[in-house]
C-alpha positions as CSV (number, residue, x, y, z in Angstrom):
1,M,28.4,-3.8,47.2
2,R,25.0,-2.5,46.4
3,H,26.1,1.2,46.4
4,A,29.0,0.8,43.9
5,P,26.7,1.0,40.7
6,A,25.5,4.4,41.8
7,F,29.0,6.0,41.4
8,E,30.8,6.4,38.1
9,A,34.0,5.5,40.0
10,G,32.3,2.2,41.0
11,A,33.4,0.2,44.0
12,L,36.2,2.5,44.8
13,V,33.8,5.0,46.2
14,P,32.3,2.5,49.0
15,A,35.8,1.2,49.7
16,L,37.1,4.7,50.4
17,A,34.0,5.8,52.3
18,I,34.3,2.8,54.6
19,A,38.0,3.7,55.2
20,W,37.0,7.3,55.9
21,R,34.2,6.3,58.4
22,M,36.6,3.8,60.0
23,E,39.2,6.6,60.5
24,E,36.5,8.8,61.9
25,M,35.8,6.0,64.3
26,G,39.5,5.8,65.2
27,V,39.5,9.5,65.9
28,R,36.6,9.1,68.4
29,V,38.3,6.2,70.2
30,F,41.7,8.0,70.4
31,A,40.2,11.2,71.4
32,R,38.4,9.7,74.2
33,H,41.6,7.8,75.3
34,V,43.5,11.1,75.3
35,E,40.7,13.0,77.2
36,V,40.5,10.3,79.9
37,L,44.3,10.0,80.3
38,A,44.8,13.8,80.3
39,D,42.2,14.2,83.1
40,A,43.5,11.4,85.1
41,H,47.2,11.7,84.6
42,P,48.1,14.9,82.8
43,H,51.8,14.3,82.7
44,A,51.7,10.6,81.8
45,P,54.4,9.5,79.5
46,L,51.9,7.8,77.1
47,L,50.0,10.9,76.4
48,P,52.1,12.8,73.9
49,L,52.3,9.3,71.9
50,L,48.4,9.0,72.2
51,Q,48.1,12.6,71.0
52,S,50.4,11.9,68.0
53,V,48.4,8.9,67.1
54,L,45.1,10.9,67.4
55,D,46.6,13.7,65.1
56,D,47.5,11.0,62.6
57,E,44.0,9.7,62.6
58,R,42.6,13.1,62.1
59,R,44.8,13.5,59.0
60,H,43.8,10.1,57.7
61,A,40.1,10.8,58.1
62,R,40.5,14.1,56.3
63,A,42.5,12.5,53.5
64,A,40.0,9.6,53.1
65,R,37.1,12.1,53.1
66,R,38.8,14.2,50.4
67,C,39.4,11.1,48.2
68,V,35.7,10.3,48.4
69,E,34.6,13.8,47.7
70,R,37.0,13.9,44.5
71,L,35.4,10.7,43.3
72,V,31.9,11.7,43.7
73,S,30.8,14.1,40.9
74,P,29.9,17.6,42.3
75,T,27.3,18.2,39.6
76,S,25.6,14.9,40.1
77,T,22.8,15.2,42.9
78,T,22.3,11.4,42.3
79,E,25.8,10.6,43.3
80,E,25.7,12.9,46.3
81,A,22.5,11.3,47.5
82,A,23.9,7.9,47.1
83,L,27.0,8.9,49.1
84,A,24.8,10.2,51.9
85,L,22.9,6.9,51.8
86,L,26.1,4.9,51.9
87,V,27.8,6.8,54.7
88,A,24.5,6.4,56.8
89,D,24.8,2.7,56.1
90,V,28.3,2.4,57.2
91,D,27.7,4.4,60.3
92,R,24.8,2.4,61.2
93,I,26.7,-0.9,60.9
94,E,29.5,0.7,62.9
95,R,27.2,1.9,65.8
96,R,25.1,-1.2,65.8
97,L,27.8,-3.8,65.8
98,G,30.7,-2.1,67.6
99,V,34.0,-4.0,67.3
100,L,32.3,-6.7,65.1
101,G,31.0,-3.9,63.0
102,A,34.4,-2.6,62.5
103,L,35.8,-5.9,61.5
104,V,32.9,-6.3,58.9
105,L,33.5,-3.0,57.5
106,W,37.2,-3.5,57.3
107,T,36.7,-6.8,55.6
108,W,34.1,-5.3,53.2
109,G,36.3,-2.3,52.4
110,G,39.2,-4.6,51.6
111,W,37.1,-6.7,49.5
112,L,35.8,-3.8,47.6
113,W,39.3,-2.3,47.2
114,M,40.6,-5.6,45.9
115,R,37.8,-5.9,43.5
116,A,38.5,-2.5,42.2
117,R,42.2,-3.1,41.9
118,L,41.5,-6.4,40.1
119,A,39.0,-4.6,37.7
120,S,41.6,-2.0,36.9
121,F,44.3,-4.5,36.4
122,T,42.1,-6.6,34.0
123,S,40.9,-3.7,32.0
124,R,44.3,-2.8,30.6
């Protein structure tokens, strides 16, 4: 919430930044699962499915990152610095709180997304 005023796009940037970092967390989790299963049971029938999910998570993470990058003005060092602080905050929460942190970030991101949607709806 406190980061939103730093961006011309407002609360949409923090909401999408949270989504980006959550997708990155998913990539780490699924990559670890694929690695462990591939080492223990390289022919496990679940392995191709997990690899497919990992590939999807990687695509989602790239898409979310690109969305954030498009919303942050490339000519504004202020917005770029604010984004770096935002990402550091999100990562700190995720590392510190684990699953609870993921739930908090998911809720926070959902709230910011709904707030941005409501603002765009009421400004018409």
